[in-house]
PDB file of N, CA, C and O in Angstrom:
ATOM      1  N   UNK A   1     -22.478  53.476 -94.674  1.00  0.00           N
ATOM      2  CA  UNK A   1     -21.074  53.838 -94.720  1.00  0.00           C
ATOM      3  C   UNK A   1     -20.953  55.319 -95.109  1.00  0.00           C
ATOM      4  O   UNK A   1     -21.388  55.729 -96.184  1.00  0.00           O
ATOM      5  N   UNK A   2     -20.375  56.078 -94.245  1.00  0.00           N
ATOM      6  CA  UNK A   2     -20.197  57.506 -94.503  1.00  0.00           C
ATOM      7  C   UNK A   2     -18.878  57.733 -95.230  1.00  0.00           C
ATOM      8  O   UNK A   2     -17.859  57.121 -94.911  1.00  0.00           O
ATOM      9  N   UNK A   3     -18.920  58.612 -96.197  1.00  0.00           N
ATOM     10  CA  UNK A   3     -17.716  58.953 -96.947  1.00  0.00           C
ATOM     11  C   UNK A   3     -16.873  59.940 -96.158  1.00  0.00           C
ATOM     12  O   UNK A   3     -17.415  60.840 -95.516  1.00  0.00           O
ATOM     13  N   UNK A   4     -15.559  59.786 -96.195  1.00  0.00           N
ATOM     14  CA  UNK A   4     -14.714  60.797 -95.549  1.00  0.00           C
ATOM     15  C   UNK A   4     -14.801  62.125 -96.295  1.00  0.00           C
ATOM     16  O   UNK A   4     -15.118  62.165 -97.484  1.00  0.00           O
ATOM     17  N   UNK A   5     -14.518  63.203 -95.582  1.00  0.00           N
ATOM     18  CA  UNK A   5     -14.652  64.541 -96.158  1.00  0.00           C
ATOM     19  C   UNK A   5     -13.805  64.696 -97.420  1.00  0.00           C
ATOM     20  O   UNK A   5     -14.224  65.362 -98.367  1.00  0.00           O
ATOM     21  N   UNK A   6     -12.650  64.104 -97.442  1.00  0.00           N
ATOM     22  CA  UNK A   6     -11.761  64.236 -98.590  1.00  0.00           C
ATOM     23  C   UNK A   6     -12.418  63.686 -99.863  1.00  0.00           C
ATOM     24  O   UNK A   6     -12.315  64.297-100.927  1.00  0.00           O
ATOM     25  N   UNK A   7     -13.084  62.552 -99.758  1.00  0.00           N
ATOM     26  CA  UNK A   7     -13.774  61.947-100.899  1.00  0.00           C
ATOM     27  C   UNK A   7     -15.010  62.767-101.262  1.00  0.00           C
ATOM     28  O   UNK A   7     -15.292  62.968-102.443  1.00  0.00           O
ATOM     29  N   UNK A   8     -15.757  63.246-100.247  1.00  0.00           N
ATOM     30  CA  UNK A   8     -16.933  64.086-100.513  1.00  0.00           C
ATOM     31  C   UNK A   8     -16.542  65.348-101.262  1.00  0.00           C
ATOM     32  O   UNK A   8     -17.263  65.788-102.158  1.00  0.00           O
ATOM     33  N   UNK A   9     -15.396  65.940-100.898  1.00  0.00           N
ATOM     34  CA  UNK A   9     -14.941  67.144-101.597  1.00  0.00           C
ATOM     35  C   UNK A   9     -14.603  66.852-103.050  1.00  0.00           C
ATOM     36  O   UNK A   9     -14.906  67.655-103.933  1.00  0.00           O
ATOM     37  N   UNK A  10     -13.984  65.717-103.302  1.00  0.00           N
ATOM     38  CA  UNK A  10     -13.639  65.346-104.669  1.00  0.00           C
ATOM     39  C   UNK A  10     -14.899  65.124-105.500  1.00  0.00           C
ATOM     40  O   UNK A  10     -15.028  65.659-106.601  1.00  0.00           O
ATOM     41  N   UNK A  11     -15.815  64.340-104.973  1.00  0.00           N
ATOM     42  CA  UNK A  11     -17.072  64.075-105.678  1.00  0.00           C
ATOM     43  C   UNK A  11     -17.866  65.367-105.851  1.00  0.00           C
ATOM     44  O   UNK A  11     -18.370  65.646-106.938  1.00  0.00           O
ATOM     45  N   UNK A  12     -17.976  66.149-104.789  1.00  0.00           N
ATOM     46  CA  UNK A  12     -18.731  67.390-104.822  1.00  0.00           C
ATOM     47  C   UNK A  12     -18.184  68.390-105.826  1.00  0.00           C
ATOM     48  O   UNK A  12     -18.954  69.111-106.461  1.00  0.00           O
ATOM     49  N   UNK A  13     -16.875  68.443-105.980  1.00  0.00           N
ATOM     50  CA  UNK A  13     -16.264  69.350-106.937  1.00  0.00           C
ATOM     51  C   UNK A  13     -16.699  69.008-108.352  1.00  0.00           C
ATOM     52  O   UNK A  13     -17.084  69.891-109.119  1.00  0.00           O
ATOM     53  N   UNK A  14     -16.639  67.732-108.697  1.00  0.00           N
ATOM     54  CA  UNK A  14     -17.045  67.322-110.046  1.00  0.00           C
ATOM     55  C   UNK A  14     -18.546  67.491-110.264  1.00  0.00           C
ATOM     56  O   UNK A  14     -18.973  67.897-111.344  1.00  0.00           O
ATOM     57  N   UNK A  15     -19.343  67.184-109.251  1.00  0.00           N
ATOM     58  CA  UNK A  15     -20.793  67.361-109.365  1.00  0.00           C
ATOM     59  C   UNK A  15     -21.128  68.837-109.526  1.00  0.00           C
ATOM     60  O   UNK A  15     -21.977  69.195-110.342  1.00  0.00           O
ATOM     61  N   UNK A  16     -20.471  69.692-108.758  1.00  0.00           N
ATOM     62  CA  UNK A  16     -20.726  71.129-108.839  1.00  0.00           C
ATOM     63  C   UNK A  16     -20.337  71.695-110.198  1.00  0.00           C
ATOM     64  O   UNK A  16     -21.083  72.486-110.776  1.00  0.00           O
ATOM     65  N   UNK A  17     -19.190  71.300-110.709  1.00  0.00           N
ATOM     66  CA  UNK A  17     -18.773  71.770-112.030  1.00  0.00           C
ATOM     67  C   UNK A  17     -19.738  71.303-113.116  1.00  0.00           C
ATOM     68  O   UNK A  17     -20.114  72.078-113.995  1.00  0.00           O
ATOM     69  N   UNK A  18     -20.134  70.039-113.054  1.00  0.00           N
ATOM     70  CA  UNK A  18     -21.073  69.513-114.044  1.00  0.00           C
ATOM     71  C   UNK A  18     -22.421  70.226-113.932  1.00  0.00           C
ATOM     72  O   UNK A  18     -23.027  70.567-114.948  1.00  0.00           O
ATOM     73  N   UNK A  19     -22.887  70.449-112.715  1.00  0.00           N
ATOM     74  CA  UNK A  19     -24.161  71.134-112.515  1.00  0.00           C
ATOM     75  C   UNK A  19     -24.129  72.535-113.104  1.00  0.00           C
ATOM     76  O   UNK A  19     -25.064  72.940-113.794  1.00  0.00           O
ATOM     77  N   UNK A  20     -23.063  73.275-112.839  1.00  0.00           N
ATOM     78  CA  UNK A  20     -22.987  74.660-113.322  1.00  0.00           C
ATOM     79  C   UNK A  20     -22.952  74.711-114.848  1.00  0.00           C
ATOM     80  O   UNK A  20     -23.592  75.570-115.454  1.00  0.00           O
ATOM     81  N   UNK A  21     -22.218  73.806-115.464  1.00  0.00           N
ATOM     82  CA  UNK A  21     -22.160  73.783-116.926  1.00  0.00           C
ATOM     83  C   UNK A  21     -23.527  73.453-117.515  1.00  0.00           C
ATOM     84  O   UNK A  21     -23.996  74.142-118.421  1.00  0.00           O
ATOM     85  N   UNK A  22     -24.168  72.400-117.003  1.00  0.00           N
ATOM     86  CA  UNK A  22     -25.488  72.007-117.508  1.00  0.00           C
ATOM     87  C   UNK A  22     -26.511  73.116-117.247  1.00  0.00           C
ATOM     88  O   UNK A  22     -27.321  73.433-118.118  1.00  0.00           O
ATOM     89  N   UNK A  23     -26.473  73.699-116.059  1.00  0.00           N
ATOM     90  CA  UNK A  23     -27.407  74.770-115.708  1.00  0.00           C
ATOM     91  C   UNK A  23     -27.231  75.970-116.639  1.00  0.00           C
ATOM     92  O   UNK A  23     -28.212  76.508-117.153  1.00  0.00           O
ATOM     93  N   UNK A  24     -25.994  76.386-116.854  1.00  0.00           N
ATOM     94  CA  UNK A  24     -25.734  77.563-117.689  1.00  0.00           C
ATOM     95  C   UNK A  24     -26.223  77.349-119.119  1.00  0.00           C
ATOM     96  O   UNK A  24     -26.868  78.225-119.695  1.00  0.00           O
ATOM     97  N   UNK A  25     -25.918  76.184-119.691  1.00  0.00           N
ATOM     98  CA  UNK A  25     -26.370  75.928-121.056  1.00  0.00           C
ATOM     99  C   UNK A  25     -27.888  75.808-121.130  1.00  0.00           C
ATOM    100  O   UNK A  25     -28.497  76.261-122.099  1.00  0.00           O
ATOM    101  N   UNK A  26     -28.505  75.203-120.116  1.00  0.00           N
ATOM    102  CA  UNK A  26     -29.967  75.078-120.103  1.00  0.00           C
ATOM    103  C   UNK A  26     -30.630  76.447-120.037  1.00  0.00           C
ATOM    104  O   UNK A  26     -31.563  76.726-120.791  1.00  0.00           O
ATOM    105  N   UNK A  27     -30.155  77.293-119.146  1.00  0.00           N
ATOM    106  CA  UNK A  27     -30.718  78.635-119.006  1.00  0.00           C
ATOM    107  C   UNK A  27     -30.523  79.431-120.286  1.00  0.00           C
ATOM    108  O   UNK A  27     -31.412  80.175-120.700  1.00  0.00           O
ATOM    109  N   UNK A  28     -29.369  79.276-120.912  1.00  0.00           N
ATOM    110  CA  UNK A  28     -29.102  79.981-122.155  1.00  0.00           C
ATOM    111  C   UNK A  28     -30.057  79.509-123.254  1.00  0.00           C
ATOM    112  O   UNK A  28     -30.638  80.332-123.961  1.00  0.00           O
ATOM    113  N   UNK A  29     -30.222  78.201-123.403  1.00  0.00           N
ATOM    114  CA  UNK A  29     -31.110  77.675-124.437  1.00  0.00           C
ATOM    115  C   UNK A  29     -32.560  78.076-124.206  1.00  0.00           C
ATOM    116  O   UNK A  29     -33.267  78.446-125.144  1.00  0.00           O
ATOM    117  N   UNK A  30     -32.998  78.000-122.956  1.00  0.00           N
ATOM    118  CA  UNK A  30     -34.370  78.414-122.635  1.00  0.00           C
ATOM    119  C   UNK A  30     -34.545  79.903-122.896  1.00  0.00           C
ATOM    120  O   UNK A  30     -35.554  80.326-123.460  1.00  0.00           O
ATOM    121  N   UNK A  31     -33.567  80.694-122.487  1.00  0.00           N
ATOM    122  CA  UNK A  31     -33.646  82.138-122.700  1.00  0.00           C
ATOM    123  C   UNK A  31     -33.707  82.505-124.165  1.00  0.00           C
ATOM    124  O   UNK A  31     -34.483  83.379-124.553  1.00  0.00           O
ATOM    125  N   UNK A  32     -32.912  81.859-124.978  1.00  0.00           N
ATOM    126  CA  UNK A  32     -32.909  82.161-126.412  1.00  0.00           C
ATOM    127  C   UNK A  32     -34.234  81.748-127.041  1.00  0.00           C
ATOM    128  O   UNK A  32     -34.767  82.465-127.888  1.00  0.00           O
ATOM    129  N   UNK A  33     -34.769  80.597-126.634  1.00  0.00           N
ATOM    130  CA  UNK A  33     -36.017  80.107-127.226  1.00  0.00           C
ATOM    131  C   UNK A  33     -37.226  80.911-126.763  1.00  0.00           C
ATOM    132  O   UNK A  33     -38.090  81.255-127.570  1.00  0.00           O
ATOM    133  N   UNK A  34     -37.291  81.208-125.486  1.00  0.00           N
ATOM    134  CA  UNK A  34     -38.486  81.852-124.925  1.00  0.00           C
ATOM    135  C   UNK A  34     -38.449  83.367-125.089  1.00  0.00           C
ATOM    136  O   UNK A  34     -39.487  83.987-125.320  1.00  0.00           O
ATOM    137  N   UNK A  35     -37.294  83.956-124.976  1.00  0.00           N
ATOM    138  CA  UNK A  35     -37.187  85.414-124.984  1.00  0.00           C
ATOM    139  C   UNK A  35     -36.784  85.974-126.347  1.00  0.00           C
ATOM    140  O   UNK A  35     -36.180  87.044-126.432  1.00  0.00           O
ATOM    141  N   UNK A  36     -37.113  85.262-127.386  1.00  0.00           N
ATOM    142  CA  UNK A  36     -36.707  85.688-128.729  1.00  0.00           C
ATOM    143  C   UNK A  36     -37.224  87.080-129.066  1.00  0.00           C
ATOM    144  O   UNK A  36     -36.489  87.891-129.630  1.00  0.00           O
ATOM    145  N   UNK A  37     -38.467  87.365-128.729  1.00  0.00           N
ATOM    146  CA  UNK A  37     -39.073  88.652-129.062  1.00  0.00           C
ATOM    147  C   UNK A  37     -39.222  89.572-127.855  1.00  0.00           C
ATOM    148  O   UNK A  37     -39.946  90.565-127.924  1.00  0.00           O
ATOM    149  N   UNK A  38     -38.550  89.257-126.754  1.00  0.00           N
ATOM    150  CA  UNK A  38     -38.675  90.066-125.542  1.00  0.00           C
ATOM    151  C   UNK A  38     -37.826  91.335-125.677  1.00  0.00           C
ATOM    152  O   UNK A  38     -36.866  91.389-126.446  1.00  0.00           O
ATOM    153  N   UNK A  39     -38.214  92.347-124.906  1.00  0.00           N
ATOM    154  CA  UNK A  39     -37.406  93.574-124.925  1.00  0.00           C
ATOM    155  C   UNK A  39     -36.175  93.395-124.024  1.00  0.00           C
ATOM    156  O   UNK A  39     -36.025  92.376-123.351  1.00  0.00           O
ATOM    157  N   UNK A  40     -35.327  94.378-124.028  1.00  0.00           N
ATOM    158  CA  UNK A  40     -34.066  94.284-123.294  1.00  0.00           C
ATOM    159  C   UNK A  40     -34.215  94.089-121.805  1.00  0.00           C
ATOM    160  O   UNK A  40     -33.473  93.316-121.198  1.00  0.00           O
ATOM    161  N   UNK A  41     -35.184  94.796-121.200  1.00  0.00           N
ATOM    162  CA  UNK A  41     -35.369  94.694-119.753  1.00  0.00           C
ATOM    163  C   UNK A  41     -35.850  93.313-119.337  1.00  0.00           C
ATOM    164  O   UNK A  41     -35.443  92.808-118.291  1.00  0.00           O
ATOM    165  N   UNK A  42     -36.697  92.705-120.125  1.00  0.00           N
ATOM    166  CA  UNK A  42     -37.157  91.350-119.807  1.00  0.00           C
ATOM    167  C   UNK A  42     -35.992  90.363-119.840  1.00  0.00           C
ATOM    168  O   UNK A  42     -35.905  89.462-119.006  1.00  0.00           O
ATOM    169  N   UNK A  43     -35.115  90.540-120.796  1.00  0.00           N
ATOM    170  CA  UNK A  43     -33.945  89.667-120.878  1.00  0.00           C
ATOM    171  C   UNK A  43     -33.004  89.893-119.700  1.00  0.00           C
ATOM    172  O   UNK A  43     -32.470  88.939-119.134  1.00  0.00           O
ATOM    173  N   UNK A  44     -32.802  91.155-119.332  1.00  0.00           N
ATOM    174  CA  UNK A  44     -31.935  91.459-118.195  1.00  0.00           C
ATOM    175  C   UNK A  44     -32.486  90.840-116.922  1.00  0.00           C
ATOM    176  O   UNK A  44     -31.741  90.244-116.145  1.00  0.00           O
ATOM    177  N   UNK A  45     -33.783  90.979-116.706  1.00  0.00           N
ATOM    178  CA  UNK A  45     -34.402  90.421-115.501  1.00  0.00           C
ATOM    179  C   UNK A  45     -34.301  88.901-115.503  1.00  0.00           C
ATOM    180  O   UNK A  45     -33.963  88.304-114.481  1.00  0.00           O
ATOM    181  N   UNK A  46     -34.592  88.268-116.638  1.00  0.00           N
ATOM    182  CA  UNK A  46     -34.520  86.806-116.742  1.00  0.00           C
ATOM    183  C   UNK A  46     -33.113  86.313-116.413  1.00  0.00           C
ATOM    184  O   UNK A  46     -32.944  85.414-115.589  1.00  0.00           O
ATOM    185  N   UNK A  47     -32.112  86.898-117.052  1.00  0.00           N
ATOM    186  CA  UNK A  47     -30.751  86.423-116.832  1.00  0.00           C
ATOM    187  C   UNK A  47     -30.227  86.781-115.439  1.00  0.00           C
ATOM    188  O   UNK A  47     -29.407  86.047-114.887  1.00  0.00           O
ATOM    189  N   UNK A  48     -30.679  87.883-114.868  1.00  0.00           N
ATOM    190  CA  UNK A  48     -30.276  88.236-113.503  1.00  0.00           C
ATOM    191  C   UNK A  48     -30.859  87.249-112.493  1.00  0.00           C
ATOM    192  O   UNK A  48     -30.161  86.783-111.593  1.00  0.00           O
ATOM    193  N   UNK A  49     -32.136  86.939-112.651  1.00  0.00           N
ATOM    194  CA  UNK A  49     -32.784  86.002-111.719  1.00  0.00           C
ATOM    195  C   UNK A  49     -32.206  84.599-111.872  1.00  0.00           C
ATOM    196  O   UNK A  49     -31.823  83.970-110.885  1.00  0.00           O
ATOM    197  N   UNK A  50     -32.146  84.113-113.103  1.00  0.00           N
ATOM    198  CA  UNK A  50     -31.619  82.757-113.303  1.00  0.00           C
ATOM    199  C   UNK A  50     -30.124  82.689-113.015  1.00  0.00           C
ATOM    200  O   UNK A  50     -29.605  81.624-112.680  1.00  0.00           O
ATOM    201  N   UNK A  51     -29.439  83.802-113.139  1.00  0.00           N
ATOM    202  CA  UNK A  51     -28.028  83.829-112.795  1.00  0.00           C
ATOM    203  C   UNK A  51     -27.780  83.723-111.303  1.00  0.00           C
ATOM    204  O   UNK A  51     -26.687  83.345-110.884  1.00  0.00           O
ATOM    205  N   UNK A  52     -28.767  84.047-110.504  1.00  0.00           N
ATOM    206  CA  UNK A  52     -28.645  83.916-109.047  1.00  0.00           C
ATOM    207  C   UNK A  52     -29.202  82.593-108.525  1.00  0.00           C
ATOM    208  O   UNK A  52     -28.803  82.137-107.453  1.00  0.00           O
ATOM    209  N   UNK A  53     -30.103  81.984-109.255  1.00  0.00           N
ATOM    210  CA  UNK A  53     -30.777  80.775-108.769  1.00  0.00           C
ATOM    211  C   UNK A  53     -29.853  79.564-108.650  1.00  0.00           C
ATOM    212  O   UNK A  53     -30.144  78.652-107.876  1.00  0.00           O
ATOM    213  N   UNK A  54     -28.759  79.533-109.387  1.00  0.00           N
ATOM    214  CA  UNK A  54     -27.867  78.383-109.309  1.00  0.00           C
ATOM    215  C   UNK A  54     -27.230  78.254-107.929  1.00  0.00           C
ATOM    216  O   UNK A  54     -26.759  77.177-107.564  1.00  0.00           O
ATOM    217  N   UNK A  55     -27.212  79.333-107.167  1.00  0.00           N
ATOM    218  CA  UNK A  55     -26.539  79.315-105.870  1.00  0.00           C
ATOM    219  C   UNK A  55     -27.242  78.412-104.859  1.00  0.00           C
ATOM    220  O   UNK A  55     -26.584  77.848-103.985  1.00  0.00           O
ATOM    221  N   UNK A  56     -28.558  78.264-104.958  1.00  0.00           N
ATOM    222  CA  UNK A  56     -29.275  77.443-103.976  1.00  0.00           C
ATOM    223  C   UNK A  56     -28.934  75.958-104.082  1.00  0.00           C
ATOM    224  O   UNK A  56     -28.634  75.345-103.058  1.00  0.00           O
ATOM    225  N   UNK A  57     -28.964  75.352-105.265  1.00  0.00           N
ATOM    226  CA  UNK A  57     -28.513  73.962-105.343  1.00  0.00           C
ATOM    227  C   UNK A  57     -27.014  73.818-105.034  1.00  0.00           C
ATOM    228  O   UNK A  57     -26.587  72.808-104.476  1.00  0.00           O
ATOM    229  N   UNK A  58     -26.231  74.822-105.395  1.00  0.00           N
ATOM    230  CA  UNK A  58     -24.801  74.763-105.092  1.00  0.00           C
ATOM    231  C   UNK A  58     -24.564  74.778-103.585  1.00  0.00           C
ATOM    232  O   UNK A  58     -23.644  74.119-103.101  1.00  0.00           O
ATOM    233  N   UNK A  59     -25.383  75.524-102.836  1.00  0.00           N
ATOM    234  CA  UNK A  59     -25.264  75.549-101.382  1.00  0.00           C
ATOM    235  C   UNK A  59     -25.503  74.174-100.785  1.00  0.00           C
ATOM    236  O   UNK A  59     -24.813  73.770 -99.850  1.00  0.00           O
ATOM    237  N   UNK A  60     -26.479  73.456-101.322  1.00  0.00           N
ATOM    238  CA  UNK A  60     -26.767  72.108-100.823  1.00  0.00           C
ATOM    239  C   UNK A  60     -25.565  71.195-101.054  1.00  0.00           C
ATOM    240  O   UNK A  60     -25.178  70.430-100.171  1.00  0.00           O
ATOM    241  N   UNK A  61     -24.984  71.281-102.236  1.00  0.00           N
ATOM    242  CA  UNK A  61     -23.809  70.461-102.543  1.00  0.00           C
ATOM    243  C   UNK A  61     -22.647  70.836-101.624  1.00  0.00           C
ATOM    244  O   UNK A  61     -21.960  69.956-101.106  1.00  0.00           O
ATOM    245  N   UNK A  62     -22.427  72.125-101.421  1.00  0.00           N
ATOM    246  CA  UNK A  62     -21.330  72.563-100.556  1.00  0.00           C
ATOM    247  C   UNK A  62     -21.538  72.143 -99.107  1.00  0.00           C
ATOM    248  O   UNK A  62     -20.581  71.753 -98.439  1.00  0.00           O
ATOM    249  N   UNK A  63     -22.769  72.215 -98.609  1.00  0.00           N
ATOM    250  CA  UNK A  63     -23.036  71.772 -97.235  1.00  0.00           C
ATOM    251  C   UNK A  63     -22.720  70.297 -97.083  1.00  0.00           C
ATOM    252  O   UNK A  63     -22.144  69.883 -96.076  1.00  0.00           O
ATOM    253  N   UNK A  64     -23.093  69.495 -98.083  1.00  0.00           N
ATOM    254  CA  UNK A  64     -22.795  68.071 -98.038  1.00  0.00           C
ATOM    255  C   UNK A  64     -21.286  67.836 -98.067  1.00  0.00           C
ATOM    256  O   UNK A  64     -20.762  67.004 -97.326  1.00  0.00           O
ATOM    257  N   UNK A  65     -20.597  68.579 -98.931  1.00  0.00           N
ATOM    258  CA  UNK A  65     -19.147  68.410 -99.058  1.00  0.00           C
ATOM    259  C   UNK A  65     -18.414  68.740 -97.757  1.00  0.00           C
ATOM    260  O   UNK A  65     -17.440  68.075 -97.401  1.00  0.00           O
ATOM    261  N   UNK A  66     -18.879  69.751 -97.063  1.00  0.00           N
ATOM    262  CA  UNK A  66     -18.118  70.299 -95.922  1.00  0.00           C
ATOM    263  C   UNK A  66     -18.610  69.846 -94.558  1.00  0.00           C
ATOM    264  O   UNK A  66     -18.104  70.311 -93.536  1.00  0.00           O
ATOM    265  N   UNK A  67     -19.600  68.935 -94.521  1.00  0.00           N
ATOM    266  CA  UNK A  67     -20.032  68.484 -93.202  1.00  0.00           C
ATOM    267  C   UNK A  67     -18.893  67.680 -92.560  1.00  0.00           C
ATOM    268  O   UNK A  67     -18.181  66.948 -93.247  1.00  0.00           O
ATOM    269  N   UNK A  68     -18.731  67.818 -91.262  1.00  0.00           N
ATOM    270  CA  UNK A  68     -17.591  67.160 -90.592  1.00  0.00           C
ATOM    271  C   UNK A  68     -17.739  65.635 -90.629  1.00  0.00           C
ATOM    272  O   UNK A  68     -18.842  65.092 -90.693  1.00  0.00           O
ATOM    273  N   UNK A  69     -16.601  64.982 -90.587  1.00  0.00           N
ATOM    274  CA  UNK A  69     -16.589  63.530 -90.523  1.00  0.00           C
ATOM    275  C   UNK A  69     -17.181  63.058 -89.195  1.00  0.00           C
ATOM    276  O   UNK A  69     -17.119  63.762 -88.188  1.00  0.00           O
ATOM    277  N   UNK A  70     -17.748  61.866 -89.213  1.00  0.00           N
ATOM    278  CA  UNK A  70     -18.266  61.274 -87.979  1.00  0.00           C
ATOM    279  C   UNK A  70     -17.086  60.940 -87.069  1.00  0.00           C
ATOM    280  O   UNK A  70     -16.030  60.529 -87.549  1.00  0.00           O
ATOM    281  N   UNK A  71     -17.258  61.114 -85.772  1.00  0.00           N
ATOM    282  CA  UNK A  71     -16.142  60.798 -84.868  1.00  0.00           C
ATOM    283  C   UNK A  71     -15.817  59.303 -84.915  1.00  0.00           C
ATOM    284  O   UNK A  71     -16.709  58.461 -85.025  1.00  0.00           O
ATOM    285  N   UNK A  72     -14.534  58.998 -84.829  1.00  0.00           N
ATOM    286  CA  UNK A  72     -14.106  57.595 -84.835  1.00  0.00           C
ATOM    287  C   UNK A  72     -14.472  56.935 -83.521  1.00  0.00           C
ATOM    288  O   UNK A  72     -14.448  57.559 -82.461  1.00  0.00           O
ATOM    289  N   UNK A  73     -14.809  55.668 -83.615  1.00  0.00           N
ATOM    290  CA  UNK A  73     -15.212  54.958 -82.383  1.00  0.00           C
ATOM    291  C   UNK A  73     -14.106  54.076 -81.880  1.00  0.00           C
ATOM    292  O   UNK A  73     -14.266  53.406 -80.859  1.00  0.00           O
TER     293      UNK A  73
END
C-alpha cells in the first residue's frame, strides 16, 4: 500500500525535524567531548563538515516525501 503524497509530506516533515534536532545535539556533544583540547581551526573544520553532512540524509527524506503518487487504476 503506497502512501499518498500528502501523508508522506506530513510524516516526512516530522521525521526531518526530529532528525535535525537529534543530529545537531549529537554533533554538539561529540564535538565538545572529542575536541576539548583542539585548536580553533580544528573546531571550525569539524563543525563546517558536520554542519554540511546532515543534508545527505535530509535529501533522502525529501526525495521520498516528494515522489509522485502512483497513477490511479
